[in-house]
GULUM-999198 format. One record per residue (C-alpha): x, y, z; residue number from 0. Coordinates in steps of 0.25 Angstrom, whole numbers, plus 5000, padded with zeros to 4 digits. Layout:
<rs>
+------+------+------+-----+
|    u |    v |    w |  nr |
+------+------+------+-----+
|    X |    Y |    Z | NUM |
...
+------+------+------+-----+
</rs>
This chain:
<rs>
+------+------+------+-----+
|    u |    v |    w |  nr |
+------+------+------+-----+
| 5476 | 5477 | 5314 |   0 |
| 5476 | 5465 | 5306 |   1 |
| 5462 | 5456 | 5303 |   2 |
| 5468 | 5446 | 5311 |   3 |
| 5472 | 5454 | 5325 |   4 |
| 5457 | 5463 | 5323 |   5 |
| 5451 | 5450 | 5323 |   6 |
| 5458 | 5446 | 5335 |   7 |
| 5457 | 5460 | 5341 |   8 |
| 5441 | 5459 | 5339 |   9 |
| 5439 | 5445 | 5345 |  10 |
| 5447 | 5450 | 5357 |  11 |
| 5438 | 5462 | 5361 |  12 |
| 5426 | 5452 | 5357 |  13 |
| 5432 | 5443 | 5369 |  14 |
| 5436 | 5456 | 5377 |  15 |
| 5419 | 5461 | 5377 |  16 |
| 5412 | 5447 | 5379 |  17 |
| 5423 | 5445 | 5390 |  18 |
| 5418 | 5459 | 5396 |  19 |
| 5405 | 5457 | 5393 |  20 |
| 5404 | 5442 | 5399 |  21 |
| 5413 | 5449 | 5412 |  22 |
| 5401 | 5459 | 5413 |  23 |
| 5390 | 5449 | 5412 |  24 |
| 5396 | 5441 | 5421 |  25 |
| 5399 | 5451 | 5432 |  26 |
| 5394 | 5448 | 5447 |  27 |
| 5385 | 5460 | 5452 |  28 |
| 5386 | 5457 | 5467 |  29 |
| 5395 | 5446 | 5475 |  30 |
| 5390 | 5439 | 5489 |  31 |
| 5392 | 5432 | 5501 |  32 |
| 5383 | 5423 | 5506 |  33 |
| 5386 | 5416 | 5520 |  34 |
| 5377 | 5408 | 5527 |  35 |
| 5378 | 5411 | 5542 |  36 |
| 5368 | 5401 | 5547 |  37 |
| 5356 | 5395 | 5542 |  38 |
| 5349 | 5407 | 5544 |  39 |
| 5358 | 5418 | 5542 |  40 |
| 5366 | 5423 | 5528 |  41 |
| 5375 | 5433 | 5527 |  42 |
| 5377 | 5439 | 5512 |  43 |
| 5389 | 5448 | 5509 |  44 |
| 5389 | 5455 | 5497 |  45 |
| 5394 | 5467 | 5486 |  46 |
| 5389 | 5472 | 5474 |  47 |
| 5401 | 5470 | 5464 |  48 |
| 5393 | 5478 | 5452 |  49 |
| 5386 | 5490 | 5458 |  50 |
| 5383 | 5497 | 5443 |  51 |
| 5375 | 5485 | 5439 |  52 |
| 5365 | 5486 | 5451 |  53 |
| 5353 | 5492 | 5453 |  54 |
| 5347 | 5497 | 5466 |  55 |
| 5360 | 5501 | 5473 |  56 |
| 5357 | 5506 | 5487 |  57 |
| 5346 | 5497 | 5488 |  58 |
| 5348 | 5484 | 5495 |  59 |
| 5338 | 5473 | 5494 |  60 |
| 5334 | 5460 | 5494 |  61 |
| 5323 | 5450 | 5490 |  62 |
| 5310 | 5452 | 5500 |  63 |
| 5301 | 5442 | 5494 |  64 |
| 5302 | 5429 | 5483 |  65 |
| 5291 | 5419 | 5478 |  66 |
| 5281 | 5422 | 5491 |  67 |
| 5293 | 5423 | 5503 |  68 |
| 5293 | 5436 | 5509 |  69 |
| 5301 | 5444 | 5518 |  70 |
| 5315 | 5440 | 5511 |  71 |
| 5321 | 5453 | 5514 |  72 |
| 5319 | 5450 | 5531 |  73 |
| 5329 | 5440 | 5530 |  74 |
| 5339 | 5452 | 5527 |  75 |
| 5347 | 5458 | 5539 |  76 |
| 5360 | 5465 | 5543 |  77 |
| 5363 | 5474 | 5530 |  78 |
| 5376 | 5478 | 5529 |  79 |
| 5380 | 5487 | 5515 |  80 |
| 5393 | 5494 | 5512 |  81 |
| 5398 | 5502 | 5500 |  82 |
| 5410 | 5499 | 5491 |  83 |
| 5419 | 5502 | 5504 |  84 |
| 5412 | 5494 | 5512 |  85 |
| 5408 | 5506 | 5520 |  86 |
| 5395 | 5503 | 5527 |  87 |
| 5381 | 5508 | 5519 |  88 |
| 5368 | 5511 | 5526 |  89 |
| 5356 | 5506 | 5521 |  90 |
| 5340 | 5507 | 5525 |  91 |
| 5331 | 5494 | 5527 |  92 |
| 5319 | 5497 | 5517 |  93 |
| 5312 | 5485 | 5521 |  94 |
| 5318 | 5470 | 5523 |  95 |
| 5328 | 5467 | 5513 |  96 |
| 5327 | 5480 | 5506 |  97 |
| 5339 | 5492 | 5510 |  98 |
| 5342 | 5505 | 5505 |  99 |
| 5358 | 5510 | 5505 | 100 |
| 5363 | 5523 | 5506 | 101 |
| 5371 | 5521 | 5494 | 102 |
| 5374 | 5509 | 5485 | 103 |
| 5381 | 5498 | 5493 | 104 |
| 5392 | 5487 | 5488 | 105 |
| 5393 | 5479 | 5500 | 106 |
| 5381 | 5471 | 5508 | 107 |
| 5382 | 5461 | 5521 | 108 |
| 5368 | 5456 | 5526 | 109 |
| 5360 | 5444 | 5531 | 110 |
| 5350 | 5437 | 5528 | 111 |
| 5342 | 5425 | 5534 | 112 |
| 5338 | 5413 | 5525 | 113 |
| 5323 | 5407 | 5524 | 114 |
| 5320 | 5398 | 5535 | 115 |
| 5315 | 5386 | 5529 | 116 |
| 5307 | 5382 | 5542 | 117 |
| 5299 | 5394 | 5541 | 118 |
| 5298 | 5396 | 5525 | 119 |
| 5296 | 5384 | 5519 | 120 |
| 5291 | 5391 | 5506 | 121 |
| 5304 | 5400 | 5504 | 122 |
| 5314 | 5389 | 5503 | 123 |
| 5314 | 5386 | 5489 | 124 |
| 5314 | 5400 | 5487 | 125 |
| 5323 | 5409 | 5497 | 126 |
| 5336 | 5407 | 5504 | 127 |
| 5336 | 5397 | 5516 | 128 |
| 5343 | 5389 | 5523 | 129 |
| 5338 | 5376 | 5531 | 130 |
| 5348 | 5368 | 5539 | 131 |
| 5360 | 5363 | 5530 | 132 |
| 5354 | 5366 | 5518 | 133 |
| 5351 | 5382 | 5511 | 134 |
| 5346 | 5390 | 5498 | 135 |
| 5351 | 5402 | 5496 | 136 |
| 5344 | 5411 | 5484 | 137 |
| 5352 | 5423 | 5481 | 138 |
| 5340 | 5432 | 5476 | 139 |
| 5336 | 5433 | 5492 | 140 |
| 5350 | 5433 | 5498 | 141 |
| 5356 | 5443 | 5491 | 142 |
| 5352 | 5458 | 5487 | 143 |
| 5342 | 5462 | 5476 | 144 |
| 5352 | 5467 | 5467 | 145 |
| 5348 | 5472 | 5453 | 146 |
| 5355 | 5473 | 5440 | 147 |
| 5354 | 5486 | 5434 | 148 |
| 5355 | 5478 | 5420 | 149 |
| 5345 | 5470 | 5424 | 150 |
| 5354 | 5457 | 5424 | 151 |
| 5356 | 5447 | 5435 | 152 |
| 5363 | 5450 | 5447 | 153 |
| 5376 | 5440 | 5448 | 154 |
| 5384 | 5438 | 5461 | 155 |
| 5395 | 5431 | 5466 | 156 |
| 5390 | 5423 | 5478 | 157 |
| 5398 | 5417 | 5489 | 158 |
| 5393 | 5407 | 5500 | 159 |
| 5399 | 5405 | 5513 | 160 |
| 5392 | 5392 | 5520 | 161 |
| 5393 | 5384 | 5530 | 162 |
| 5402 | 5374 | 5533 | 163 |
| 5402 | 5362 | 5523 | 164 |
| 5388 | 5369 | 5517 | 165 |
| 5391 | 5368 | 5501 | 166 |
| 5381 | 5376 | 5490 | 167 |
| 5377 | 5372 | 5477 | 168 |
| 5372 | 5382 | 5466 | 169 |
| 5369 | 5384 | 5452 | 170 |
| 5377 | 5398 | 5452 | 171 |
| 5391 | 5397 | 5445 | 172 |
| 5403 | 5395 | 5456 | 173 |
| 5414 | 5405 | 5459 | 174 |
| 5419 | 5397 | 5470 | 175 |
| 5418 | 5390 | 5482 | 176 |
| 5402 | 5394 | 5486 | 177 |
| 5403 | 5406 | 5477 | 178 |
| 5395 | 5407 | 5466 | 179 |
| 5393 | 5417 | 5454 | 180 |
| 5376 | 5421 | 5452 | 181 |
| 5371 | 5426 | 5439 | 182 |
| 5357 | 5429 | 5445 | 183 |
| 5356 | 5431 | 5460 | 184 |
| 5341 | 5431 | 5458 | 185 |
| 5343 | 5415 | 5454 | 186 |
| 5353 | 5409 | 5464 | 187 |
| 5351 | 5398 | 5473 | 188 |
| 5363 | 5393 | 5481 | 189 |
| 5360 | 5380 | 5490 | 190 |
| 5369 | 5379 | 5501 | 191 |
| 5371 | 5367 | 5513 | 192 |
| 5375 | 5353 | 5514 | 193 |
| 5369 | 5338 | 5512 | 194 |
| 5363 | 5339 | 5501 | 195 |
| 5364 | 5329 | 5490 | 196 |
| 5366 | 5334 | 5475 | 197 |
| 5366 | 5329 | 5462 | 198 |
| 5371 | 5335 | 5447 | 199 |
| 5361 | 5332 | 5437 | 200 |
| 5368 | 5333 | 5423 | 201 |
| 5356 | 5336 | 5412 | 202 |
| 5362 | 5338 | 5400 | 203 |
| 5371 | 5350 | 5400 | 204 |
| 5364 | 5354 | 5413 | 205 |
| 5365 | 5349 | 5427 | 206 |
| 5357 | 5350 | 5439 | 207 |
| 5361 | 5350 | 5454 | 208 |
| 5351 | 5343 | 5463 | 209 |
| 5352 | 5343 | 5477 | 210 |
| 5344 | 5336 | 5488 | 211 |
| 5344 | 5339 | 5504 | 212 |
| 5337 | 5331 | 5513 | 213 |
| 5332 | 5317 | 5513 | 214 |
| 5321 | 5313 | 5502 | 215 |
| 5311 | 5303 | 5500 | 216 |
| 5318 | 5302 | 5486 | 217 |
| 5332 | 5298 | 5482 | 218 |
| 5340 | 5311 | 5478 | 219 |
| 5343 | 5303 | 5464 | 220 |
| 5328 | 5301 | 5462 | 221 |
| 5328 | 5318 | 5463 | 222 |
| 5340 | 5319 | 5453 | 223 |
| 5333 | 5310 | 5444 | 224 |
| 5320 | 5318 | 5444 | 225 |
| 5327 | 5330 | 5442 | 226 |
| 5337 | 5325 | 5430 | 227 |
| 5323 | 5321 | 5423 | 228 |
| 5316 | 5333 | 5426 | 229 |
| 5328 | 5342 | 5420 | 230 |
| 5330 | 5334 | 5410 | 231 |
| 5314 | 5334 | 5404 | 232 |
| 5314 | 5349 | 5405 | 233 |
| 5326 | 5350 | 5396 | 234 |
| 5321 | 5344 | 5387 | 235 |
| 5308 | 5351 | 5388 | 236 |
| 5315 | 5365 | 5387 | 237 |
| 5325 | 5360 | 5377 | 238 |
| 5337 | 5366 | 5385 | 239 |
| 5341 | 5368 | 5399 | 240 |
| 5343 | 5381 | 5407 | 241 |
| 5359 | 5385 | 5407 | 242 |
| 5362 | 5382 | 5422 | 243 |
| 5364 | 5370 | 5429 | 244 |
| 5352 | 5369 | 5438 | 245 |
| 5351 | 5364 | 5454 | 246 |
| 5341 | 5359 | 5462 | 247 |
| 5338 | 5358 | 5477 | 248 |
| 5329 | 5351 | 5483 | 249 |
| 5328 | 5354 | 5498 | 250 |
| 5320 | 5348 | 5511 | 251 |
| 5310 | 5355 | 5518 | 252 |
| 5309 | 5357 | 5530 | 253 |
| 5304 | 5343 | 5539 | 254 |
| 5292 | 5349 | 5542 | 255 |
| 5286 | 5353 | 5528 | 256 |
| 5274 | 5346 | 5522 | 257 |
| 5277 | 5334 | 5514 | 258 |
| 5276 | 5338 | 5499 | 259 |
| 5281 | 5353 | 5502 | 260 |
| 5291 | 5359 | 5492 | 261 |
| 5297 | 5373 | 5489 | 262 |
| 5304 | 5374 | 5476 | 263 |
| 5309 | 5386 | 5467 | 264 |
| 5319 | 5384 | 5456 | 265 |
| 5327 | 5398 | 5454 | 266 |
| 5338 | 5399 | 5443 | 267 |
| 5343 | 5384 | 5442 | 268 |
| 5341 | 5381 | 5456 | 269 |
| 5329 | 5372 | 5461 | 270 |
| 5325 | 5373 | 5474 | 271 |
| 5315 | 5363 | 5479 | 272 |
| 5312 | 5361 | 5496 | 273 |
| 5303 | 5350 | 5497 | 274 |
| 5297 | 5340 | 5507 | 275 |
| 5295 | 5326 | 5505 | 276 |
| 5281 | 5320 | 5501 | 277 |
| 5277 | 5307 | 5509 | 278 |
| 5282 | 5298 | 5499 | 279 |
| 5294 | 5295 | 5489 | 280 |
| 5284 | 5294 | 5479 | 281 |
| 5278 | 5306 | 5481 | 282 |
| 5292 | 5314 | 5485 | 283 |
| 5297 | 5311 | 5472 | 284 |
| 5284 | 5316 | 5463 | 285 |
| 5285 | 5329 | 5471 | 286 |
| 5301 | 5329 | 5468 | 287 |
| 5299 | 5327 | 5455 | 288 |
| 5287 | 5337 | 5453 | 289 |
| 5297 | 5349 | 5461 | 290 |
| 5307 | 5345 | 5452 | 291 |
| 5298 | 5346 | 5439 | 292 |
| 5293 | 5360 | 5442 | 293 |
| 5306 | 5366 | 5445 | 294 |
| 5316 | 5362 | 5437 | 295 |
| 5307 | 5366 | 5427 | 296 |
| 5310 | 5382 | 5431 | 297 |
| 5325 | 5381 | 5427 | 298 |
| 5319 | 5382 | 5413 | 299 |
| 5308 | 5392 | 5416 | 300 |
| 5308 | 5402 | 5422 | 301 |
| 5322 | 5400 | 5427 | 302 |
| 5329 | 5399 | 5413 | 303 |
| 5320 | 5410 | 5406 | 304 |
| 5322 | 5423 | 5402 | 305 |
| 5309 | 5428 | 5405 | 306 |
| 5305 | 5439 | 5417 | 307 |
| 5291 | 5442 | 5423 | 308 |
| 5279 | 5434 | 5430 | 309 |
| 5277 | 5420 | 5422 | 310 |
| 5276 | 5411 | 5433 | 311 |
| 5264 | 5405 | 5427 | 312 |
| 5274 | 5399 | 5416 | 313 |
| 5285 | 5396 | 5423 | 314 |
| 5276 | 5390 | 5434 | 315 |
| 5265 | 5385 | 5428 | 316 |
| 5268 | 5382 | 5416 | 317 |
| 5280 | 5374 | 5423 | 318 |
| 5273 | 5367 | 5431 | 319 |
| 5263 | 5361 | 5421 | 320 |
| 5276 | 5356 | 5414 | 321 |
| 5283 | 5349 | 5428 | 322 |
| 5271 | 5343 | 5428 | 323 |
| 5269 | 5338 | 5413 | 324 |
| 5285 | 5335 | 5415 | 325 |
| 5281 | 5324 | 5428 | 326 |
| 5272 | 5317 | 5419 | 327 |
| 5281 | 5317 | 5407 | 328 |
| 5292 | 5310 | 5414 | 329 |
| 5282 | 5301 | 5422 | 330 |
| 5283 | 5307 | 5435 | 331 |
| 5267 | 5311 | 5434 | 332 |
| 5256 | 5304 | 5429 | 333 |
| 5247 | 5311 | 5418 | 334 |
| 5236 | 5310 | 5431 | 335 |
| 5245 | 5318 | 5439 | 336 |
| 5247 | 5327 | 5427 | 337 |
| 5231 | 5330 | 5425 | 338 |
| 5228 | 5330 | 5441 | 339 |
| 5239 | 5342 | 5443 | 340 |
| 5232 | 5349 | 5432 | 341 |
| 5219 | 5346 | 5439 | 342 |
| 5223 | 5352 | 5451 | 343 |
| 5229 | 5365 | 5445 | 344 |
| 5216 | 5366 | 5438 | 345 |
| 5209 | 5365 | 5451 | 346 |
| 5218 | 5375 | 5458 | 347 |
| 5215 | 5385 | 5446 | 348 |
| 5201 | 5383 | 5446 | 349 |
| 5200 | 5386 | 5459 | 350 |
| 5207 | 5400 | 5458 | 351 |
| 5196 | 5411 | 5463 | 352 |
| 5203 | 5421 | 5454 | 353 |
| 5210 | 5418 | 5442 | 354 |
| 5222 | 5426 | 5436 | 355 |
| 5231 | 5425 | 5423 | 356 |
| 5243 | 5417 | 5424 | 357 |
| 5252 | 5430 | 5421 | 358 |
| 5245 | 5439 | 5434 | 359 |
| 5247 | 5425 | 5442 | 360 |
| 5260 | 5425 | 5440 | 361 |
| 5263 | 5441 | 5445 | 362 |
| 5257 | 5435 | 5457 | 363 |
| 5262 | 5421 | 5460 | 364 |
| 5267 | 5424 | 5474 | 365 |
| 5254 | 5431 | 5477 | 366 |
| 5244 | 5420 | 5478 | 367 |
| 5245 | 5417 | 5463 | 368 |
| 5256 | 5405 | 5464 | 369 |
| 5245 | 5393 | 5462 | 370 |
| 5240 | 5399 | 5451 | 371 |
| 5253 | 5400 | 5443 | 372 |
| 5257 | 5385 | 5445 | 373 |
| 5241 | 5380 | 5445 | 374 |
| 5236 | 5389 | 5432 | 375 |
| 5250 | 5390 | 5425 | 376 |
| 5248 | 5375 | 5425 | 377 |
| 5236 | 5373 | 5420 | 378 |
| 5238 | 5384 | 5408 | 379 |
| 5252 | 5377 | 5405 | 380 |
| 5244 | 5364 | 5403 | 381 |
| 5233 | 5371 | 5394 | 382 |
| 5246 | 5375 | 5385 | 383 |
| 5251 | 5363 | 5386 | 384 |
| 5239 | 5357 | 5380 | 385 |
| 5237 | 5367 | 5371 | 386 |
| 5249 | 5366 | 5364 | 387 |
| 5247 | 5350 | 5364 | 388 |
| 5232 | 5351 | 5359 | 389 |
| 5238 | 5360 | 5346 | 390 |
| 5249 | 5353 | 5343 | 391 |
| 5243 | 5339 | 5343 | 392 |
| 5252 | 5336 | 5356 | 393 |
| 5266 | 5342 | 5348 | 394 |
| 5267 | 5354 | 5355 | 395 |
| 5265 | 5356 | 5370 | 396 |
| 5270 | 5366 | 5381 | 397 |
| 5285 | 5360 | 5380 | 398 |
| 5288 | 5368 | 5367 | 399 |
| 5282 | 5380 | 5374 | 400 |
| 5293 | 5378 | 5386 | 401 |
| 5303 | 5375 | 5376 | 402 |
| 5300 | 5387 | 5369 | 403 |
| 5299 | 5398 | 5380 | 404 |
| 5312 | 5393 | 5386 | 405 |
| 5320 | 5394 | 5372 | 406 |
| 5315 | 5406 | 5369 | 407 |
| 5315 | 5414 | 5385 | 408 |
| 5326 | 5404 | 5391 | 409 |
| 5337 | 5414 | 5400 | 410 |
| 5345 | 5415 | 5387 | 411 |
| 5336 | 5423 | 5381 | 412 |
| 5331 | 5438 | 5381 | 413 |
| 5322 | 5443 | 5395 | 414 |
| 5308 | 5443 | 5392 | 415 |
| 5294 | 5443 | 5400 | 416 |
| 5290 | 5428 | 5405 | 417 |
| 5275 | 5431 | 5402 | 418 |
| 5276 | 5438 | 5387 | 419 |
| 5287 | 5428 | 5383 | 420 |
| 5279 | 5416 | 5388 | 421 |
| 5266 | 5421 | 5383 | 422 |
| 5272 | 5423 | 5370 | 423 |
| 5276 | 5410 | 5368 | 424 |
| 5264 | 5403 | 5373 | 425 |
| 5255 | 5412 | 5365 | 426 |
| 5263 | 5409 | 5352 | 427 |
| 5256 | 5396 | 5353 | 428 |
| 5239 | 5399 | 5348 | 429 |
| 5234 | 5388 | 5357 | 430 |
| 5242 | 5393 | 5369 | 431 |
| 5236 | 5407 | 5368 | 432 |
| 5224 | 5404 | 5374 | 433 |
| 5230 | 5398 | 5386 | 434 |
| 5238 | 5411 | 5387 | 435 |
| 5227 | 5421 | 5387 | 436 |
| 5216 | 5412 | 5397 | 437 |
| 5227 | 5407 | 5405 | 438 |
| 5240 | 5414 | 5408 | 439 |
| 5235 | 5429 | 5403 | 440 |
| 5222 | 5427 | 5405 | 441 |
| 5214 | 5420 | 5419 | 442 |
| 5204 | 5410 | 5414 | 443 |
| 5200 | 5398 | 5419 | 444 |
| 5206 | 5386 | 5414 | 445 |
| 5199 | 5378 | 5403 | 446 |
| 5204 | 5367 | 5398 | 447 |
| 5194 | 5358 | 5394 | 448 |
| 5197 | 5358 | 5378 | 449 |
| 5212 | 5356 | 5382 | 450 |
| 5207 | 5344 | 5391 | 451 |
| 5199 | 5338 | 5381 | 452 |
| 5210 | 5338 | 5371 | 453 |
| 5220 | 5328 | 5379 | 454 |
| 5208 | 5319 | 5384 | 455 |
| 5208 | 5326 | 5400 | 456 |
| 5196 | 5328 | 5407 | 457 |
| 5193 | 5338 | 5418 | 458 |
| 5184 | 5337 | 5428 | 459 |
| 5181 | 5345 | 5441 | 460 |
| 5180 | 5337 | 5455 | 461 |
| 5176 | 5346 | 5467 | 462 |
| 5182 | 5360 | 5462 | 463 |
| 5195 | 5350 | 5457 | 464 |
| 5198 | 5347 | 5442 | 465 |
| 5202 | 5333 | 5438 | 466 |
| 5208 | 5330 | 5426 | 467 |
| 5210 | 5316 | 5419 | 468 |
| 5213 | 5310 | 5405 | 469 |
| 5200 | 5304 | 5397 | 470 |
| 5199 | 5290 | 5398 | 471 |
| 5199 | 5288 | 5385 | 472 |
| 5206 | 5301 | 5378 | 473 |
| 5207 | 5299 | 5362 | 474 |
| 5219 | 5298 | 5356 | 475 |
| 5222 | 5312 | 5353 | 476 |
| 5220 | 5316 | 5367 | 477 |
| 5229 | 5303 | 5370 | 478 |
| 5241 | 5309 | 5361 | 479 |
| 5238 | 5323 | 5370 | 480 |
| 5238 | 5318 | 5382 | 481 |
| 5250 | 5310 | 5380 | 482 |
| 5258 | 5324 | 5378 | 483 |
| 5255 | 5326 | 5391 | 484 |
| 5260 | 5314 | 5397 | 485 |
| 5248 | 5306 | 5399 | 486 |
| 5255 | 5293 | 5395 | 487 |
| 5268 | 5296 | 5401 | 488 |
| 5266 | 5287 | 5413 | 489 |
| 5260 | 5276 | 5405 | 490 |
| 5272 | 5274 | 5395 | 491 |
| 5281 | 5275 | 5408 | 492 |
| 5273 | 5264 | 5414 | 493 |
| 5274 | 5254 | 5400 | 494 |
| 5290 | 5259 | 5398 | 495 |
| 5292 | 5254 | 5414 | 496 |
| 5284 | 5239 | 5411 | 497 |
+------+------+------+-----+
</rs>
């Protein structure tokens, strides 16, 4: 064989191997058809396409709880299982949502009930629900809980049978009319219904798809502009954008929901927010900005990080602090609001009768530690930020930590334990080691007098409530550090508008 022919043969062989590998890595594990029979009933049919890649071949189980929402398995009924020849396979119900079969099955059929919006408002953004002409379908609680042998994500082809005139929106890859190829069942969300308003927001090389339902005190264009502003701010903060286009769904809570209530979750590339209006338009806009600031940052962390375990203290508590700081940076919050929020968080933390480390609190988030993760996590993030700013004379901040974490642990990097990975980065800075030992690994009372003094901020206790305020006459060094936190942002805006 000539040298040229050898080269051609070798190139063809490499191409064939690449093609073969790509095909196998993209192969679907299951397929399913989801039919909306009525607002109170969903019929699901499916089949296993690659049985050899799955664990628990005789176990047919469903998600039974999620984010404090219990008894999800009780929604499953009329389970029917069969083998590759469509012969019925007997099964035994162990508990709600858990079945054991006599032998390996291939096909399945069952019915499930979506969540009742009126009965459980807190579940709306977290599990599948249908209300009127709007619905949200989450594959994680709709489909069986299959697990791959190799630890990979379970891939699927999903087809939907919807009521007449209903449409569907998803960040998943289209595969025909109302059909999609899903890379990760756990993260896939589909919005269904009609009469929503939608805008495609282009931000650099990525896109946001924003859907709004119901009448609001603010205009759609105001909401769309907020989303663009916040997304572009975070893109600059992290130095990159997630690979997948994202979608935001803003739904209306039932009319009897109290003013200002909202429920939200960001899963994969999907942001779901259900909210009730505030009393006035300005308040409603401020609340929407707060919701979007906190949820959009989750597109980066934790959703585009390849980290595992319970490190909620970081991606909730630290994210909440960055959300607050972002509000000041884009002139949606005054610096007084920034200090007031930190004051309230300190009051909440001080009243905790039994403190635990943030790492321990993250393990028990849905068993009473949720408030501690947010309040104490935000305070610790503030302490980390001011420690970095003070030591570097304003040159370094928590923003650099976020960029490093995202760069080293985004989805394309190897899987790591979240606590180990993030603590390693924090502890690489000498000034952050005391913060980690005292408040993340430890459970000491927050002692921030030295840090506050360096920034010209005073702390006082009034009726068991913390009150923070800037000194009447901070010195020049204190002014410089305050400015890094956004102290003069509002003043600069006022001066520029004259």
